[in-house]
LOPA-8817 format. One record per residue (C-alpha): residue in one letter; residue number from 1; x, y, z. Coordinates in nm, 3 decimals. Example, Ala and Ser with C-alpha at 12.3 -4.5 7.8 and 13.67 -1.06 7.14 Angstrom:
# LOPA-8817
- A, 1, 1.230, -0.450, 0.780
- S, 2, 1.367, -0.106, 0.714
# end
This chain:
# LOPA-8817
- X, 1, 2.995, -0.624, 25.898
- X, 2, 2.642, -0.790, 25.807
- X, 3, 2.354, -0.693, 26.050
- X, 4, 2.090, -0.978, 26.128
- X, 5, 1.789, -0.822, 26.068
- X, 6, 1.506, -0.911, 26.329
- X, 7, 1.201, -0.752, 26.105
- X, 8, 1.007, -1.085, 26.077
- X, 9, 1.073, -1.151, 26.467
- X, 10, 0.916, -1.037, 26.795
- X, 11, 1.283, -1.051, 26.944
- X, 12, 1.299, -0.705, 26.760
- X, 13, 1.094, -0.571, 27.078
- X, 14, 1.366, -0.724, 27.318
- X, 15, 1.647, -0.392, 27.373
- X, 16, 1.371, -0.125, 27.391
- X, 17, 1.131, -0.367, 27.623
- X, 18, 1.422, -0.424, 27.869
- X, 19, 1.545, -0.062, 27.843
- X, 20, 1.246, 0.073, 27.931
- X, 21, 1.154, -0.185, 28.156
- X, 22, 1.456, -0.146, 28.354
- X, 23, 1.454, 0.252, 28.365
- X, 24, 1.094, 0.256, 28.513
- X, 25, 1.195, -0.042, 28.752
- X, 26, 1.540, 0.112, 28.852
- X, 27, 1.524, 0.459, 28.766
- X, 28, 1.890, 0.441, 28.649
- X, 29, 1.840, 0.592, 28.296
- X, 30, 2.199, 0.573, 28.159
- X, 31, 2.239, 0.210, 28.299
- X, 32, 1.922, 0.063, 28.153
- X, 33, 1.964, 0.246, 27.804
- X, 34, 2.310, 0.107, 27.803
- X, 35, 2.202, -0.241, 27.856
- X, 36, 1.930, -0.223, 27.589
- X, 37, 2.220, -0.095, 27.353
- X, 38, 2.435, -0.394, 27.476
- X, 39, 2.162, -0.626, 27.415
- X, 40, 2.060, -0.482, 27.086
- X, 41, 2.419, -0.477, 26.914
- X, 42, 2.490, -0.840, 27.082
- X, 43, 2.148, -0.954, 26.862
- X, 44, 2.268, -0.753, 26.545
- X, 45, 2.626, -0.899, 26.543
- X, 46, 2.489, -1.288, 26.628
- X, 47, 2.668, -1.259, 27.018
- X, 48, 2.996, -1.217, 26.859
- X, 49, 3.158, -1.011, 27.154
- X, 50, 3.470, -0.889, 26.943
- X, 51, 3.234, -0.776, 26.681
- X, 52, 2.997, -0.631, 26.938
- X, 53, 3.286, -0.421, 27.055
- X, 54, 3.366, -0.291, 26.704
- X, 55, 3.016, -0.210, 26.634
- X, 56, 2.968, 0.005, 26.972
- X, 57, 3.274, 0.186, 26.912
- X, 58, 3.161, 0.267, 26.595
- X, 59, 2.830, 0.347, 26.664
- X, 60, 2.954, 0.611, 26.974
- X, 61, 3.200, 0.763, 26.695
- X, 62, 2.907, 0.799, 26.454
- X, 63, 2.742, 1.027, 26.689
- X, 64, 2.991, 1.299, 26.622
- X, 65, 3.131, 1.172, 26.274
- X, 66, 2.919, 1.018, 25.995
- X, 67, 3.006, 0.890, 25.654
- X, 68, 3.307, 1.096, 25.631
- X, 69, 3.181, 1.434, 25.808
- X, 70, 3.085, 1.554, 26.123
- X, 71, 2.731, 1.465, 26.242
- X, 72, 2.592, 1.819, 26.240
- X, 73, 2.238, 1.728, 26.313
- X, 74, 2.338, 1.574, 26.651
- X, 75, 2.611, 1.845, 26.749
- X, 76, 2.387, 2.108, 26.637
- X, 77, 2.130, 2.014, 26.867
- X, 78, 2.372, 1.935, 27.166
- X, 79, 2.538, 2.267, 27.125
- X, 80, 2.210, 2.435, 27.129
- X, 81, 2.122, 2.228, 27.471
- X, 82, 2.434, 2.420, 27.628
- X, 83, 2.402, 2.724, 27.469
- X, 84, 2.042, 2.732, 27.624
- X, 85, 2.169, 2.648, 27.957
- X, 86, 2.448, 2.929, 27.960
- X, 87, 2.168, 3.169, 27.837
- X, 88, 1.952, 3.065, 28.119
- X, 89, 2.204, 3.085, 28.364
- X, 90, 2.294, 3.431, 28.232
- X, 91, 1.957, 3.565, 28.291
- X, 92, 1.947, 3.417, 28.627
- X, 93, 2.260, 3.608, 28.771
- X, 94, 2.157, 3.924, 28.616
- X, 95, 1.854, 3.903, 28.862
- X, 96, 1.593, 3.904, 28.555
- X, 97, 1.442, 3.580, 28.669
- X, 98, 1.404, 3.671, 29.007
- X, 99, 1.238, 3.995, 28.856
- X, 100, 1.030, 3.819, 28.637
- X, 101, 0.864, 3.610, 28.926
- X, 102, 0.828, 3.908, 29.129
- X, 103, 0.617, 4.070, 28.812
- X, 104, 0.445, 3.757, 28.782
- X, 105, 0.338, 3.733, 29.121
- X, 106, 0.132, 4.063, 29.123
- X, 107, -0.056, 3.935, 28.807
- X, 108, -0.059, 3.549, 28.844
- X, 109, -0.253, 3.504, 29.159
- X, 110, -0.185, 3.136, 29.218
- X, 111, -0.044, 2.795, 29.112
- X, 112, -0.337, 2.747, 28.847
- X, 113, -0.259, 3.067, 28.674
- X, 114, 0.118, 2.994, 28.656
- X, 115, 0.034, 2.644, 28.497
- X, 116, -0.197, 2.831, 28.239
- X, 117, 0.022, 3.054, 28.134
- X, 118, 0.289, 2.772, 28.070
- X, 119, 0.003, 2.644, 27.847
- X, 120, -0.021, 2.963, 27.666
- X, 121, 0.328, 2.980, 27.614
- X, 122, 0.328, 2.597, 27.475
- X, 123, 0.060, 2.706, 27.224
- X, 124, 0.243, 3.046, 27.098
- X, 125, 0.572, 2.891, 27.090
- X, 126, 0.469, 2.607, 26.838
- X, 127, 0.767, 2.648, 26.538
- X, 128, 0.965, 2.309, 26.678
- X, 129, 0.895, 2.073, 26.967
- X, 130, 1.278, 2.114, 27.064
- X, 131, 1.269, 2.483, 27.088
- X, 132, 0.915, 2.487, 27.274
- X, 133, 1.031, 2.223, 27.518
- X, 134, 1.342, 2.408, 27.666
- X, 135, 1.253, 2.775, 27.596
- X, 136, 0.912, 2.731, 27.775
- X, 137, 1.081, 2.551, 28.056
- X, 138, 1.322, 2.828, 28.109
- X, 139, 1.060, 3.125, 28.117
- X, 140, 0.784, 2.946, 28.317
- X, 141, 0.980, 2.771, 28.565
- X, 142, 1.069, 3.080, 28.806
- X, 143, 0.696, 3.162, 28.794
- X, 144, 0.605, 2.791, 28.893
- X, 145, 0.848, 2.732, 29.133
- X, 146, 0.736, 3.072, 29.304
- X, 147, 0.346, 2.912, 29.348
- X, 148, 0.530, 2.542, 29.422
- X, 149, 0.405, 2.376, 29.137
- X, 150, 0.618, 2.052, 29.125
- X, 151, 0.867, 2.022, 28.832
- X, 152, 0.671, 1.706, 28.724
- X, 153, 0.349, 1.916, 28.683
- X, 154, 0.548, 2.169, 28.477
- X, 155, 0.693, 1.873, 28.254
- X, 156, 0.361, 1.768, 28.206
- X, 157, 0.223, 2.079, 28.097
- X, 158, 0.550, 2.140, 27.862
- X, 159, 0.529, 1.798, 27.722
- X, 160, 0.130, 1.833, 27.648
- X, 161, 0.179, 2.143, 27.467
- X, 162, 0.482, 2.056, 27.249
- X, 163, 0.439, 1.770, 27.044
- X, 164, 0.026, 1.779, 27.045
- X, 165, 0.058, 2.143, 26.912
- X, 166, 0.320, 2.109, 26.681
- X, 167, 0.189, 1.803, 26.515
- X, 168, -0.152, 1.989, 26.432
- X, 169, 0.040, 2.296, 26.305
- X, 170, 0.117, 2.336, 25.966
- X, 171, 0.344, 2.608, 26.025
- X, 172, 0.643, 2.430, 26.185
- X, 173, 0.877, 2.159, 26.144
- X, 174, 0.640, 1.907, 26.243
- X, 175, 0.358, 1.992, 26.002
- X, 176, 0.605, 2.062, 25.721
- X, 177, 0.745, 1.734, 25.775
- X, 178, 0.392, 1.594, 25.789
- X, 179, 0.289, 1.768, 25.462
- X, 180, 0.559, 1.617, 25.287
- X, 181, 0.513, 1.264, 25.360
- X, 182, 0.110, 1.261, 25.308
- X, 183, 0.163, 1.483, 24.963
- X, 184, 0.363, 1.193, 24.826
- X, 185, 0.168, 0.934, 24.932
- X, 186, -0.176, 1.109, 24.839
- X, 187, -0.014, 1.161, 24.500
- X, 188, 0.102, 0.800, 24.470
- X, 189, -0.270, 0.651, 24.519
- X, 190, -0.418, 0.889, 24.270
- X, 191, -0.565, 1.103, 24.546
- X, 192, -0.462, 1.438, 24.328
- X, 193, -0.812, 1.595, 24.365
- X, 194, -0.703, 1.710, 24.725
- X, 195, -0.438, 1.974, 24.766
- X, 196, -0.165, 1.874, 25.033
- X, 197, -0.206, 2.186, 25.286
- X, 198, -0.625, 2.108, 25.251
- X, 199, -0.563, 1.730, 25.363
- X, 200, -0.345, 1.824, 25.630
- X, 201, -0.601, 2.067, 25.786
- X, 202, -0.875, 1.796, 25.706
- X, 203, -0.674, 1.562, 25.906
- X, 204, -0.657, 1.824, 26.223
- X, 205, -1.014, 1.747, 26.401
- X, 206, -0.923, 1.354, 26.329
- X, 207, -0.598, 1.349, 26.545
- X, 208, -0.804, 1.305, 26.853
- X, 209, -0.479, 1.233, 27.068
- X, 210, -0.326, 1.577, 27.005
- X, 211, -0.635, 1.780, 27.078
- X, 212, -0.757, 1.591, 27.365
- X, 213, -0.426, 1.550, 27.536
- X, 214, -0.453, 1.928, 27.533
- X, 215, -0.789, 1.910, 27.677
- X, 216, -0.728, 1.678, 27.908
- X, 217, -0.438, 1.902, 28.053
- X, 218, -0.641, 2.213, 28.046
- X, 219, -0.923, 2.001, 28.276
- X, 220, -0.631, 1.884, 28.492
- X, 221, -0.471, 2.217, 28.545
- X, 222, -0.791, 2.406, 28.589
- X, 223, -0.982, 2.157, 28.828
- X, 224, -0.661, 2.064, 29.010
- X, 225, -0.710, 1.673, 28.893
- X, 226, -0.404, 1.537, 29.020
- X, 227, -0.393, 1.174, 29.133
- X, 228, -0.088, 0.874, 29.184
- X, 229, 0.236, 0.992, 29.152
- X, 230, 0.132, 1.346, 28.995
- X, 231, -0.083, 1.404, 29.337
- X, 232, 0.248, 1.296, 29.533
- X, 233, 0.470, 1.504, 29.369
- X, 234, 0.237, 1.798, 29.394
- X, 235, 0.186, 1.740, 29.797
- X, 236, 0.557, 1.717, 29.836
- X, 237, 0.570, 2.076, 29.602
- X, 238, 0.347, 2.221, 29.858
- X, 239, 0.615, 2.127, 30.125
- X, 240, 0.874, 2.316, 29.961
- X, 241, 1.040, 2.014, 29.749
- X, 242, 0.975, 2.102, 29.385
- X, 243, 1.189, 1.791, 29.299
- X, 244, 1.285, 1.456, 29.430
- X, 245, 1.592, 1.605, 29.633
- X, 246, 1.684, 1.240, 29.739
- X, 247, 1.738, 1.151, 29.360
- X, 248, 2.023, 1.480, 29.334
- X, 249, 1.980, 1.787, 29.120
- X, 250, 1.796, 1.763, 28.797
- X, 251, 1.903, 1.842, 28.427
- X, 252, 1.860, 2.175, 28.368
- X, 253, 1.891, 2.318, 28.733
- X, 254, 2.125, 2.568, 28.801
- X, 255, 2.348, 2.561, 29.107
- X, 256, 2.478, 2.807, 29.373
- X, 257, 2.446, 3.133, 29.124
- X, 258, 2.483, 3.467, 29.257
- X, 259, 2.220, 3.732, 29.151
- X, 260, 2.243, 4.085, 29.082
- X, 261, 2.048, 4.343, 29.238
- X, 262, 1.939, 4.566, 28.977
- X, 263, 1.737, 4.299, 28.752
- X, 264, 1.425, 4.365, 28.519
- X, 265, 1.182, 4.188, 28.365
- X, 266, 1.350, 4.315, 28.037
- X, 267, 1.649, 4.100, 28.112
- X, 268, 1.446, 3.796, 28.085
- X, 269, 1.184, 3.882, 27.836
- X, 270, 1.402, 4.080, 27.557
- X, 271, 1.690, 3.755, 27.546
- X, 272, 1.431, 3.517, 27.489
- X, 273, 1.211, 3.721, 27.265
- X, 274, 1.511, 3.769, 27.016
- X, 275, 1.603, 3.413, 27.057
- X, 276, 1.258, 3.321, 26.908
- X, 277, 1.278, 3.586, 26.670
- X, 278, 1.608, 3.487, 26.536
- X, 279, 1.524, 3.109, 26.538
- X, 280, 1.213, 3.179, 26.306
- X, 281, 1.416, 3.371, 26.077
- X, 282, 1.706, 3.123, 26.035
- X, 283, 1.475, 2.840, 25.986
- X, 284, 1.322, 3.045, 25.718
- X, 285, 1.631, 3.125, 25.581
- X, 286, 1.787, 2.796, 25.565
- X, 287, 1.451, 2.639, 25.440
- X, 288, 1.414, 2.941, 25.168
- X, 289, 1.792, 2.845, 25.058
- X, 290, 1.700, 2.475, 24.989
- X, 291, 1.384, 2.623, 24.775
- X, 292, 1.603, 2.881, 24.571
- X, 293, 1.866, 2.616, 24.496
- X, 294, 1.583, 2.405, 24.336
- X, 295, 1.456, 2.714, 24.191
- X, 296, 1.114, 2.728, 24.375
- X, 297, 0.955, 3.028, 24.472
- X, 298, 0.924, 3.097, 24.861
- X, 299, 0.643, 2.970, 25.104
- X, 300, 0.624, 2.923, 25.418
- X, 301, 0.504, 2.577, 25.429
- X, 302, 0.811, 2.499, 25.173
- X, 303, 1.049, 2.688, 25.379
- X, 304, 0.952, 2.479, 25.680
- X, 305, 0.960, 2.182, 25.505
- X, 306, 1.312, 2.225, 25.418
- X, 307, 1.459, 2.395, 25.693
- X, 308, 1.748, 2.280, 25.877
- X, 309, 1.624, 2.286, 26.243
- X, 310, 1.936, 2.175, 26.455
- X, 311, 2.155, 2.452, 26.239
- X, 312, 1.878, 2.719, 26.306
- X, 313, 1.829, 2.605, 26.667
- X, 314, 2.252, 2.627, 26.728
- X, 315, 2.302, 2.967, 26.556
- X, 316, 2.009, 3.135, 26.699
- X, 317, 2.159, 3.001, 27.054
- X, 318, 2.475, 3.147, 26.972
- X, 319, 2.319, 3.477, 26.887
- X, 320, 2.062, 3.458, 27.190
- X, 321, 2.386, 3.390, 27.432
- X, 322, 2.570, 3.709, 27.251
- X, 323, 2.251, 3.907, 27.316
- X, 324, 2.219, 3.802, 27.669
- X, 325, 2.564, 3.857, 27.725
- X, 326, 2.551, 4.227, 27.584
- X, 327, 2.247, 4.310, 27.782
- X, 328, 2.380, 4.192, 28.094
- X, 329, 2.736, 4.395, 28.055
- X, 330, 2.506, 4.704, 27.975
- X, 331, 2.304, 4.644, 28.287
- X, 332, 2.621, 4.639, 28.479
- X, 333, 2.614, 4.260, 28.577
- X, 334, 2.963, 4.176, 28.738
- X, 335, 3.176, 3.975, 28.495
- X, 336, 3.270, 3.720, 28.744
- X, 337, 2.873, 3.648, 28.781
- X, 338, 2.897, 3.581, 28.411
- X, 339, 3.186, 3.378, 28.395
- X, 340, 3.012, 3.154, 28.689
- X, 341, 2.698, 3.142, 28.501
- X, 342, 2.864, 3.000, 28.171
- X, 343, 3.036, 2.734, 28.375
- X, 344, 2.713, 2.647, 28.561
- X, 345, 2.494, 2.667, 28.254
- X, 346, 2.731, 2.403, 28.082
- X, 347, 2.726, 2.169, 28.357
- X, 348, 2.329, 2.199, 28.430
- X, 349, 2.305, 2.023, 28.060
- X, 350, 2.573, 1.748, 28.108
- X, 351, 2.308, 1.497, 28.240
- X, 352, 2.044, 1.582, 27.954
- X, 353, 2.312, 1.520, 27.690
- X, 354, 2.454, 1.216, 27.849
- X, 355, 2.092, 1.074, 27.837
- X, 356, 2.013, 1.221, 27.457
- X, 357, 2.333, 1.057, 27.332
- X, 358, 2.213, 0.687, 27.497
- X, 359, 1.893, 0.773, 27.360
- X, 360, 1.989, 0.836, 27.009
- X, 361, 2.241, 0.544, 27.020
- X, 362, 1.959, 0.320, 27.101
- X, 363, 1.733, 0.422, 26.868
- X, 364, 1.992, 0.358, 26.604
- X, 365, 2.032, 0.010, 26.695
- X, 366, 1.639, -0.038, 26.736
- X, 367, 1.613, 0.103, 26.357
- X, 368, 1.863, -0.147, 26.232
- X, 369, 1.705, -0.401, 26.416
- X, 370, 1.356, -0.347, 26.195
- X, 371, 1.153, -0.295, 26.526
- X, 372, 0.931, -0.086, 26.315
- X, 373, 0.893, -0.276, 26.061
- X, 374, 0.813, -0.575, 26.255
- X, 375, 0.540, -0.355, 26.438
- X, 376, 0.408, -0.256, 26.074
- X, 377, 0.355, -0.623, 25.974
- X, 378, 0.129, -0.653, 26.266
- X, 379, -0.133, -0.419, 26.122
- X, 380, -0.179, -0.626, 25.805
- X, 381, -0.373, -0.888, 25.945
- X, 382, -0.744, -0.957, 25.850
- X, 383, -0.958, -0.712, 26.044
- X, 384, -1.258, -0.490, 25.942
- X, 385, -1.210, -0.191, 25.795
- X, 386, -1.394, -0.030, 26.046
- X, 387, -1.147, -0.109, 26.305
- X, 388, -0.847, -0.033, 26.098
- X, 389, -0.823, 0.337, 26.257
- X, 390, -0.799, 0.202, 26.574
- X, 391, -0.564, -0.061, 26.528
- X, 392, -0.320, 0.184, 26.355
- X, 393, -0.357, 0.405, 26.633
- X, 394, -0.253, 0.141, 26.885
- X, 395, 0.043, -0.010, 26.702
- X, 396, 0.153, 0.317, 26.599
- X, 397, 0.169, 0.416, 26.947
- X, 398, 0.374, 0.102, 27.071
- X, 399, 0.576, 0.147, 26.771
- X, 400, 0.687, 0.521, 26.884
- X, 401, 0.721, 0.389, 27.242
- X, 402, 0.962, 0.107, 27.150
- X, 403, 1.154, 0.317, 26.926
- X, 404, 1.122, 0.646, 27.092
- X, 405, 1.051, 0.841, 26.783
- X, 406, 0.717, 1.012, 26.646
- X, 407, 0.913, 1.108, 26.281
- X, 408, 1.038, 0.766, 26.265
- X, 409, 0.692, 0.594, 26.319
- X, 410, 0.554, 0.827, 26.070
- X, 411, 0.785, 0.735, 25.827
- X, 412, 0.722, 0.334, 25.887
- X, 413, 0.322, 0.371, 25.976
- X, 414, 0.204, 0.625, 25.707
- X, 415, 0.294, 0.431, 25.438
- X, 416, 0.124, 0.122, 25.584
- X, 417, -0.137, 0.302, 25.645
- X, 418, -0.213, 0.461, 25.299
- X, 419, -0.201, 0.127, 25.133
- X, 420, -0.448, -0.059, 25.354
- X, 421, -0.650, 0.254, 25.284
- X, 422, -0.618, 0.199, 24.912
- X, 423, -0.690, -0.179, 24.961
- X, 424, -0.994, -0.125, 25.160
- X, 425, -1.170, 0.172, 25.116
- X, 426, -1.024, 0.533, 25.028
- X, 427, -1.273, 0.733, 25.200
- X, 428, -1.056, 0.570, 25.528
- X, 429, -0.729, 0.727, 25.398
- X, 430, -0.711, 1.080, 25.597
- X, 431, -0.914, 0.898, 25.887
- X, 432, -0.632, 0.615, 25.916
- X, 433, -0.330, 0.860, 25.842
- X, 434, -0.453, 1.086, 26.115
- X, 435, -0.446, 0.777, 26.359
- X, 436, -0.109, 0.720, 26.295
- X, 437, -0.018, 1.079, 26.368
- X, 438, -0.203, 1.045, 26.670
- X, 439, -0.067, 0.703, 26.793
- X, 440, 0.291, 0.837, 26.738
- X, 441, 0.246, 1.140, 26.950
- X, 442, 0.114, 0.895, 27.218
- X, 443, 0.405, 0.669, 27.220
- X, 444, 0.619, 0.935, 27.194
- X, 445, 0.463, 1.081, 27.531
- X, 446, 0.489, 0.736, 27.721
- X, 447, 0.856, 0.671, 27.603
- X, 448, 1.137, 0.722, 27.841
- X, 449, 1.391, 0.684, 27.545
- X, 450, 1.198, 0.959, 27.341
- X, 451, 1.397, 1.278, 27.276
- X, 452, 1.088, 1.531, 27.335
- X, 453, 1.051, 1.333, 27.676
- X, 454, 1.414, 1.407, 27.753
- X, 455, 1.410, 1.744, 27.679
- X, 456, 1.067, 1.792, 27.820
- X, 457, 1.190, 1.709, 28.156
- X, 458, 1.504, 1.884, 28.101
- X, 459, 1.318, 2.225, 28.028
- X, 460, 1.130, 2.200, 28.376
- X, 461, 1.437, 2.061, 28.589
- X, 462, 1.244, 1.737, 28.625
- X, 463, 1.400, 1.427, 28.700
- X, 464, 1.349, 1.227, 28.370
- X, 465, 1.178, 0.934, 28.492
- X, 466, 0.964, 1.095, 28.717
- X, 467, 0.845, 1.260, 28.437
- X, 468, 0.756, 0.993, 28.250
- X, 469, 0.596, 0.826, 28.540
- X, 470, 0.359, 1.114, 28.635
- X, 471, 0.273, 1.171, 28.299
- X, 472, 0.177, 0.818, 28.165
- X, 473, -0.154, 0.772, 28.348
- X, 474, -0.305, 1.102, 28.202
- X, 475, -0.133, 0.985, 27.826
- X, 476, -0.316, 0.645, 27.854
- X, 477, -0.662, 0.805, 27.977
- X, 478, -0.624, 1.025, 27.680
- X, 479, -0.522, 0.721, 27.480
- X, 480, -0.858, 0.551, 27.557
- X, 481, -1.063, 0.857, 27.490
- X, 482, -0.908, 0.861, 27.130
- X, 483, -0.940, 0.491, 27.089
- X, 484, -1.304, 0.521, 27.155
- X, 485, -1.319, 0.807, 26.912
- X, 486, -1.147, 0.609, 26.630
- X, 487, -1.372, 0.303, 26.664
- X, 488, -1.679, 0.540, 26.628
- X, 489, -1.498, 0.702, 26.329
- X, 490, -1.420, 0.381, 26.175
- X, 491, -1.794, 0.221, 26.212
- X, 492, -1.969, 0.530, 26.118
- X, 493, -1.751, 0.699, 25.887
- X, 494, -1.839, 1.045, 26.058
- X, 495, -1.573, 1.259, 26.207
- X, 496, -1.830, 1.440, 26.380
- X, 497, -1.931, 1.140, 26.567
- X, 498, -1.586, 1.009, 26.633
- X, 499, -1.507, 1.353, 26.769
- X, 500, -1.840, 1.366, 26.973
- X, 501, -1.753, 1.031, 27.111
- X, 502, -1.388, 1.150, 27.233
- X, 503, -1.564, 1.449, 27.372
- X, 504, -1.792, 1.241, 27.568
- X, 505, -1.528, 1.009, 27.706
- X, 506, -1.343, 1.350, 27.818
- X, 507, -1.641, 1.434, 28.004
- X, 508, -1.632, 1.118, 28.170
- X, 509, -1.287, 1.117, 28.254
- X, 510, -1.306, 1.471, 28.391
- X, 511, -1.587, 1.347, 28.625
- X, 512, -1.393, 1.023, 28.730
- X, 513, -1.113, 1.195, 28.830
- X, 514, -1.305, 1.498, 29.005
- X, 515, -1.447, 1.222, 29.204
- X, 516, -1.128, 1.012, 29.268
- X, 517, -0.961, 1.349, 29.383
- X, 518, -1.224, 1.442, 29.617
- X, 519, -1.193, 1.101, 29.793
# end
């Protein structure tokens, strides 16, 4: 059936605004997403109930079966979630989680050190944001739990070292995707004198949000700058409640699992290390398969650009579970413990899977309503050239917030930014492209319907909306810092001036928060 387009109407914002607003107000994520989906589908079919029911059914089916074949991306991603849940539970019953916490207790002196360790893991595991959020959460959670760090703070540490790190790393699924996009845009607009990788690296210091989100997190962790909802969560954790127990057990949390008495640190380090190694290998392998089919020589950037992330994650998860099982059997973990772990691991991921399915569905609805295209049209008004980087940052942030996808925002807003730069001043090409990348990550950080946000809360074992509400003030502060940097960058044409302005803004925010926290 023909769907109505809302590309030229502000009504395209209605479904995401309703879903996000209701989720924050009611904290009932599935109900809120379901309402947003229902409103969007009814609008697309001109409020025909019969057509709406048919459209909803076809979209539900397309989550697993699309274009006459299995929807491999969705199924592989969901499979990886389940496998990582099982793997985490197996590690727990082997006693390795407790052994790792005991080991860390003698080397990590306080909660601040535990959070710094989480940040370090997030920086090291930069290959992919999905992989980063889930693995870092699994490794860091027992240590942060021991030092009574709230799950909300853990989720903030994970989320601010996943997308912000991936977006400025050329050797990652994000970096490869972005390099491919900007390479095509530079060629289209005649900027052939600069290499694609070189352009990406020049854009890194202009990605103010990614850099200063990490810098603010470091200051928050080091100086203990907790305020608002985050301060409440940390105080609750100090009383022994790591998450809000009144809301039930969050996704990713194991229940009532026995533990072997002879657990070893190697029982956690070896499976996670194996998982990381096999994931990177499979990503390079799948990317090289595409290069070979096109008669192209192997390269790291080329392999990551063409890699099949979901396939790599799923099969590395299978291998990781097999490795963990064998490790446990060799250690002498009872079979009854392992069977309980498998069942508990699957169950622990079901809430996250439900949310992710709903988030994917509303993302498809929002895409068909052309919400992103409507947002893009707002960037094409009469604004002085110096204000364009700041404008694109804000619009990209709102587009990612409304659609729940950074990558989708990149695809929509980067060509718009390139066209505007060519029309106004080619010298602004890279700053404007950078502001789009920064804005997309900012919106992704704030959006309750973002898959990265969902997986960060899952990896931390934190209630989803609690993660959104506790991280939001810090994301907004970083956005204000970045906005000041883009305004100065646009006015002066100097990256150094823009970066210095953002740095000054960061210092002022830190001083303000220190004063606020003392009070």
